[in-house]
Structures are given as C-alpha cells and as structure tokens.
C-alpha positions as CSV (number, residue, x, y, z in Angstrom):
1,M,89.5,125.5,105.5
2,L,87.2,127.6,103.3
3,I,87.0,126.5,99.7
4,Q,87.5,129.5,97.4
5,Q,88.8,127.9,94.2
6,P,88.8,124.5,92.5
7,T,89.8,122.0,95.3
8,L,90.3,118.3,95.2
9,V,88.3,116.5,97.9
10,I,88.8,112.8,98.7
11,N,87.0,110.4,101.0
12,K,89.4,108.4,103.1
13,K,86.9,105.8,104.2
14,I,86.0,105.0,100.5
15,C,89.7,104.9,99.6
16,K,90.6,102.4,102.3
17,A,87.6,100.2,101.3
18,N,88.9,100.3,97.7
19,I,92.4,99.3,98.8
20,R,91.1,96.5,101.0
21,R,89.1,95.0,98.2
22,M,92.0,95.0,95.8
23,A,94.5,93.7,98.4
24,Q,92.2,90.9,99.3
25,K,91.9,89.9,95.6
26,A,95.7,89.8,95.3
27,F,96.1,87.8,98.5
28,Q,93.4,85.2,97.4
29,N,95.1,84.8,94.0
30,R,98.6,84.7,95.6
31,V,99.9,87.4,93.3
32,T,102.1,90.4,94.3
33,F,100.1,93.6,94.7
34,R,102.3,96.4,93.4
35,P,99.8,99.3,93.1
36,H,100.4,102.2,90.8
37,F,100.8,105.4,92.8
38,K,100.5,107.8,89.9
39,T,96.8,108.2,90.7
40,H,97.0,109.6,94.2
41,Q,100.7,110.8,94.2
42,S,100.6,111.3,98.0
43,H,102.8,110.2,100.9
44,E,99.7,110.2,103.1
45,V,97.6,108.0,100.9
46,G,100.6,105.8,100.2
47,N,100.8,105.1,103.9
48,W,97.2,103.7,103.9
49,F,98.5,101.0,101.6
50,R,101.1,99.9,104.1
51,K,98.4,98.9,106.5
52,F,97.3,96.3,103.9
53,G,100.7,94.7,103.5
54,V,101.8,96.6,100.4
55,K,105.6,96.8,100.2
56,K,106.2,97.3,96.5
57,I,104.9,100.1,94.3
58,T,104.7,101.4,90.8
59,V,105.2,105.0,89.6
60,S,105.2,106.7,86.3
61,S,108.4,108.9,86.4
62,V,111.8,109.1,87.9
63,Q,110.8,112.2,89.8
64,M,107.8,110.4,91.3
65,A,110.1,107.5,92.3
66,D,112.3,109.9,94.1
67,Y,109.3,111.4,95.9
68,F,108.1,108.0,97.3
69,A,111.7,106.8,98.0
70,E,111.9,109.8,100.4
71,D,109.0,108.3,102.3
72,G,110.6,104.9,102.8
73,W,109.4,103.0,99.8
74,N,112.4,100.9,98.7
75,D,111.1,98.6,95.9
76,I,109.8,100.7,93.0
77,T,109.0,100.0,89.4
78,I,109.0,102.9,87.0
79,A,106.3,101.9,84.5
80,F,107.5,104.1,81.7
81,P,110.1,103.3,79.0
82,L,113.6,104.2,80.3
83,N,114.5,107.7,79.4
84,I,118.3,107.6,78.8
85,L,118.6,111.4,79.3
86,E,117.7,110.8,83.0
87,I,120.4,108.2,83.6
88,N,122.3,110.3,86.3
89,R,119.1,110.7,88.4
90,I,118.4,107.0,87.9
91,N,121.9,106.1,89.2
92,S,121.2,108.2,92.3
93,L,117.9,106.4,92.9
94,A,119.2,102.9,92.1
95,K,121.9,103.5,94.8
96,K,119.1,103.8,97.5
97,V,116.3,101.5,96.4
98,K,115.5,98.3,94.5
99,L,114.6,99.8,91.2
100,N,112.9,98.2,88.2
101,L,113.1,99.8,84.8
102,L,111.2,99.2,81.5
103,F,112.9,98.3,78.2
104,E,111.6,97.8,74.7
105,S,114.7,98.0,72.6
106,L,118.2,96.6,72.5
107,E,119.6,100.0,71.8
108,V,118.4,101.4,75.2
109,L,119.6,98.3,77.0
110,E,123.1,98.7,75.5
111,I,123.2,102.3,76.6
112,A,122.0,101.5,80.1
113,E,124.6,98.8,80.5
114,K,127.3,101.3,79.7
115,K,126.0,104.1,81.9
116,L,124.4,102.5,84.9
117,K,126.5,102.4,88.0
118,H,124.2,100.1,90.0
119,N,122.3,97.0,89.3
120,V,118.6,97.3,88.4
121,G,115.7,95.0,87.8
122,A,114.4,95.1,84.2
123,F,111.1,94.3,82.6
124,I,110.5,93.9,78.9
125,K,107.5,96.1,78.0
126,I,105.1,94.1,75.8
127,D,102.2,95.5,73.8
128,T,99.3,93.1,74.0
129,G,96.8,95.3,72.2
130,Y,96.8,98.8,73.6
131,H,99.3,100.1,70.9
132,R,100.8,102.8,73.1
133,T,104.2,101.5,73.8
134,G,106.1,98.2,74.1
135,I,107.1,95.5,71.7
136,P,104.1,94.1,69.9
137,I,103.8,90.6,71.3
138,E,103.7,89.2,67.7
139,N,107.2,90.6,67.0
140,I,109.1,87.6,68.3
141,E,112.2,88.5,66.4
142,K,112.6,91.8,68.3
143,I,111.7,90.1,71.6
144,D,114.3,87.4,70.9
145,Q,117.0,90.1,70.3
146,L,116.2,91.9,73.6
147,V,116.1,88.7,75.6
148,E,119.5,87.7,74.1
149,G,120.7,91.1,75.2
150,F,119.7,90.5,78.8
151,V,121.5,87.1,78.7
152,K,124.7,89.1,78.2
153,A,123.7,92.0,80.5
154,K,125.5,92.6,83.8
155,K,123.8,95.7,85.3
156,C,120.2,95.0,84.1
157,Q,118.7,91.8,85.5
158,L,115.7,90.6,83.6
159,E,112.7,90.1,86.0
160,G,109.9,89.4,83.5
161,F,107.4,90.7,81.0
162,L,105.2,93.7,81.8
163,T,102.1,95.0,80.0
164,H,99.4,97.6,80.5
165,S,96.1,96.7,78.9
166,G,94.9,100.2,78.6
167,N,92.5,99.2,75.9
168,T,90.2,98.0,78.7
169,Y,89.4,101.6,79.4
170,K,87.7,101.9,76.0
171,S,85.7,98.7,76.4
172,S,81.9,99.0,76.6
173,S,81.2,95.8,78.6
174,K,82.6,93.6,81.3
175,E,82.8,90.7,78.9
176,K,85.0,92.7,76.6
177,I,87.3,93.7,79.5
178,K,87.6,90.1,80.6
179,N,88.4,89.0,77.1
180,I,91.2,91.6,76.7
181,Y,92.7,90.5,80.0
182,Q,92.6,86.8,79.3
183,N,94.0,87.3,75.8
184,A,96.9,89.3,77.2
185,I,97.6,86.7,79.9
186,N,97.5,83.8,77.6
187,K,100.0,85.4,75.2
188,L,102.3,86.5,78.0
189,H,102.2,83.0,79.6
190,A,103.3,81.5,76.3
191,L,106.0,84.0,76.0
192,R,107.3,83.2,79.5
193,K,107.4,79.5,78.6
194,K,109.4,80.3,75.4
195,Y,112.2,81.8,77.4
196,K,112.1,79.5,80.4
197,E,115.6,78.0,79.7
198,P,117.7,81.2,80.0
199,F,115.4,82.8,82.6
200,P,113.5,80.2,84.6
201,K,112.0,82.7,87.1
202,L,110.5,85.3,84.8
203,I,107.3,86.9,86.1
204,I,104.2,88.3,84.4
205,S,103.3,91.8,85.6
206,V,99.9,93.2,84.5
207,G,98.2,96.5,85.4
208,D,94.9,98.1,84.6
209,T,92.0,98.9,86.9
210,P,89.1,97.7,84.8
211,S,90.2,94.1,84.5
212,H,91.4,93.8,88.1
213,S,88.2,95.3,89.4
214,I,85.8,93.0,87.7
215,M,87.8,89.8,87.6
216,D,88.4,87.4,90.5
217,D,90.8,85.0,88.8
218,F,94.3,86.2,88.1
219,S,95.7,82.8,86.9
220,H,99.1,82.9,85.3
221,A,99.8,86.5,86.5
222,D,102.5,87.0,89.2
223,E,102.0,90.7,89.8
224,I,99.2,93.2,89.5
225,R,99.6,97.0,89.2
226,P,96.2,98.8,89.2
227,G,96.2,102.4,90.2
228,N,93.0,104.2,89.3
229,F,90.9,102.0,91.7
230,I,92.0,104.0,94.7
231,F,89.7,106.8,93.6
232,Y,87.8,105.4,90.6
233,D,85.9,108.0,88.5
234,L,82.9,108.6,86.2
235,M,84.4,106.6,83.4
236,Q,84.8,103.5,85.5
237,S,81.3,103.7,86.9
238,E,79.8,104.3,83.5
239,F,81.5,101.2,82.2
240,G,80.3,99.1,85.1
241,V,83.8,98.7,86.6
242,C,82.7,100.2,89.9
243,K,79.6,101.7,91.5
244,E,79.3,105.5,91.9
245,S,79.5,104.9,95.7
246,N,83.0,103.5,95.1
247,I,84.2,106.9,93.7
248,A,86.5,108.5,96.3
249,S,87.3,111.9,94.7
250,V,85.5,114.9,93.5
251,L,86.5,118.5,92.5
252,A,84.8,121.1,94.6
253,C,84.1,124.2,92.4
254,P,82.6,127.6,93.2
255,V,79.6,128.7,91.2
256,V,80.4,132.1,89.5
257,A,77.4,132.6,87.3
258,K,73.9,131.4,86.5
259,H,72.0,131.4,83.2
260,E,68.5,130.5,84.0
261,D,67.3,131.0,80.4
262,R,69.3,127.9,79.4
263,N,69.4,126.2,82.9
264,Q,73.1,126.3,83.1
265,I,75.6,127.4,85.8
266,V,79.2,128.4,85.3
267,I,81.7,127.1,87.7
268,Y,85.3,128.0,88.4
269,G,86.7,124.8,87.2
270,G,87.9,124.2,83.6
271,G,90.3,122.2,81.5
272,I,93.3,123.0,83.6
273,H,91.5,121.6,86.7
274,F,89.8,118.6,85.3
275,S,91.8,117.9,82.1
276,K,90.0,117.8,78.7
277,E,89.1,114.1,78.8
278,Q,85.5,113.4,78.2
279,I,83.0,110.5,77.7
280,Q,79.6,110.2,76.1
281,I,76.7,109.7,78.5
282,N,73.1,109.7,77.1
283,N,74.6,111.0,73.8
284,I,76.0,114.0,75.7
285,N,79.8,114.8,75.7
286,C,80.5,114.9,79.4
287,F,83.5,116.2,81.3
288,G,82.1,115.4,84.7
289,K,78.9,114.9,86.7
290,L,77.4,117.1,89.4
291,A,77.1,116.0,93.0
292,L,76.1,118.1,96.0
293,L,78.9,119.2,98.4
294,N,78.2,119.0,102.1
295,E,81.1,120.8,103.7
296,Y,84.0,118.4,102.7
297,D,81.9,115.4,101.7
298,W,79.4,114.9,98.9
299,E,76.0,113.5,98.1
300,L,75.4,111.6,94.9
301,L,72.4,112.5,92.8
302,N,70.1,110.1,91.0
303,E,69.6,112.6,88.2
304,F,72.3,113.2,85.6
305,Y,73.6,116.8,85.5
306,P,76.6,116.8,83.3
307,L,79.6,119.2,83.0
308,V,79.0,119.8,79.3
309,S,81.8,122.2,78.5
310,T,85.2,123.3,79.8
311,S,87.6,126.0,78.6
312,Q,90.8,126.9,80.5
313,E,89.1,128.2,83.7
314,H,85.4,127.9,83.0
315,G,83.1,124.9,83.3
316,I,79.4,124.8,82.3
317,I,77.0,122.4,84.1
318,Q,73.6,121.6,82.6
319,L,70.8,121.6,85.2
320,D,67.0,121.7,85.0
321,E,64.4,124.3,86.0
322,L,64.0,123.0,89.5
323,L,67.6,122.5,90.5
324,I,68.9,125.8,89.1
325,K,66.6,127.7,91.5
326,N,68.3,126.0,94.4
327,I,71.9,126.7,93.4
328,N,73.2,130.2,93.9
329,I,76.3,132.2,92.9
330,G,78.9,131.7,95.6
331,D,77.8,128.1,96.3
332,I,80.3,125.3,96.1
333,V,79.3,122.2,94.1
334,A,81.1,118.9,93.7
335,V,81.9,117.4,90.3
336,I,82.8,113.8,89.8
337,P,85.7,113.8,87.3
338,V,85.8,111.7,84.1
339,H,89.3,110.5,84.8
340,S,90.6,110.8,88.3
341,C,94.3,110.2,87.5
342,L,94.4,113.3,85.2
343,T,92.3,115.5,87.5
344,V,94.4,114.7,90.6
345,H,97.6,115.4,88.7
346,Q,96.4,119.0,88.1
347,H,96.4,119.8,91.8
348,E,99.1,120.2,94.5
349,Q,96.9,119.3,97.5
350,F,93.6,117.8,98.6
351,I,91.2,117.8,101.5
352,T,89.7,114.7,103.1
353,E,86.0,114.5,104.2
354,T,87.1,115.4,107.7
355,G,88.7,118.7,106.5
356,K,92.3,117.5,106.8
357,L,94.6,119.0,104.2
358,F,97.3,116.9,102.5
359,F,100.0,118.0,100.0
360,K,101.0,115.7,97.2
361,F,103.7,115.2,94.5
362,K,103.7,117.9,91.9
C-alpha cells in the first residue's frame, strides 16, 4: 500500500511485548486484567490480547461495546457514566453480554431500575483526585445514599468501586505517580471495608497506564484497566513511564513543503489527524516528535525534532540545517504522537510494520 495521506502505522511486535508485560504484572499480582480497548479500537488488536488470557475488557461507549461484542467479547465494562438516553441500546447489549455500567448518582440508578430489561453489573464511580467525574471520595453522604440504593436495586447488581487516576498523566515524576496510585488505593480499600456488611464481595477497579506501568505491587486492587500501554506515546516516554522503544504507533505524513530559511518542513498532518494535545519538551510546545519512516516501520532519532505547530490539515516540524537538506517534498516522515488514544481515534484504519491493513471502530 502506497502512503499518500496521513496514515496510522503500528508495530505488532512492540504491541505484543507491551501486552505481555502488563498481563504478567496482573498475573503476578493475582488481579483481573480488564484492558481498556478505547486506545486501539480494533478487532484485530483485541484478538492479540486473547492469546495472553484476557477475557474481560473495558470500553468507553455503548457503540464501542457493541463493536467488540460482535467479535465475541462477552464481559464488558463501559467506563463512562451511564447515559440514560441510550437505555434502549443498552438493553439490547445487556441481553447478549455480561455488561457493567457506571453510576455516580441515585437519580440515574432509579431511572435505570425502571427502564432496564436485563440485569447488569454496576460500579460506583469514585473521584480519587482527578476531578473529571465520579463522586468525590470525601463525600461519604452521597456514597451512602447510592450504596443504599443498590441494596434495594433489582436490576443493577453492585460489583464494586471504580476509579481512574487520570491525574497521573500530569505528574512530573515516577514518585508522584506512585503516590497518586497508593493514595487512591488506600482510600478505596477503606471505602470497601465500610460497606462490607451489605456487600461482602465488592471489588476495587483501577485504571491508568502510568501507575500500572511503573509499579509492580497492586496490593488491595482486584482489577486493573490500563489502555494506553498498548501503544504508549510521547507523553508517556517523556514522563518516564515507558521508553521510546516501547512506543508502538506513529503517524506517517507526506512532506508537502520546505522552508529552508527557517529549517522547517510542512507535513500533511494537522490537528484533525493528531488532535490538538501538546506537551512541553525543552521549553517547546510540542505536538509530536519526528522519526524516520522505513517503508512501514520507523527509526527513532537521538535528536529532538518537534512538531511545533498544527492547524486543521497542516503540521510544521522544526529541523536543523543538516537534516532539512536530506528531506524532500514527497517524502513520508513518521511522527510520534503526544497522545496515542486521541490520535488513533481520528483514523479508520492502520497499517502494521509488515504492510498489513486493518480497519478499526469509528
């Protein structure tokens, strides 16, 4: 396949190594490995997980749950607050698979109890410091009310407490990531003990790639749900969560213009292909990092050549006087994305390093 426009390229060998590493950690800690499939969004990649004993998965939407249910996954957690407007589609899905839903208010639970036609598993979403969604763990009164609601519930069977420590993605050191994880686990463990009498088998479900990548001890957790680790990205490598050699996806982009007076190339690859997420590296706002493409594989560079600007379709990469002479209009370059989850979501297909084309959920 000839690359003519921004094209997602992944390395199957690196992906499988990343899966193996995380699966082994889960096995050694005797916790359930329920990976989040929102990163790769692919039947083909999902099947790679099966070879490592994965039987339960996490997704981020009802539509994505449908997509993976079609491929035989029958134990699915939708890690997004229940949207009551999708209850009919949820009923269709719950008829086919073991479905877990997220709750953070008594109001939504009461509506679900009235409108659900099939039993579902339920998790109470707890905010342990990310402040995106979930009941703040300090709000015991609201948690009490919701737990009491589950005592009376018939269709929604409480499985446990679930959190996503997304604040680890903004941490500048491994030590801070470990502290965020341990703080969340300690609080959730205390919460589980509080409600042991009405629900003696509650589990703790945690999910974020940084903490699960750098930590070896998952004490008091029962289930882990990392997702980004399958591909990793520039953000993770810069924070020390992974090595650049662990990154398993790049965006291959055509060079459409050169500006040697300022040592910049323009690529066909902008915000709609990468997303607008950025990080600071060497005091530079960076949307990605250059690598050299070799057919459908890539070579990492020791030097730092950042994607310094993106508009809708355009991207601008800063080079030096030597490299810009070796890159020509019509060449294809590889760019390591800042955040692989968002970049992958922008595309309907990807190519492996062997040139095999896969389609994905869109």
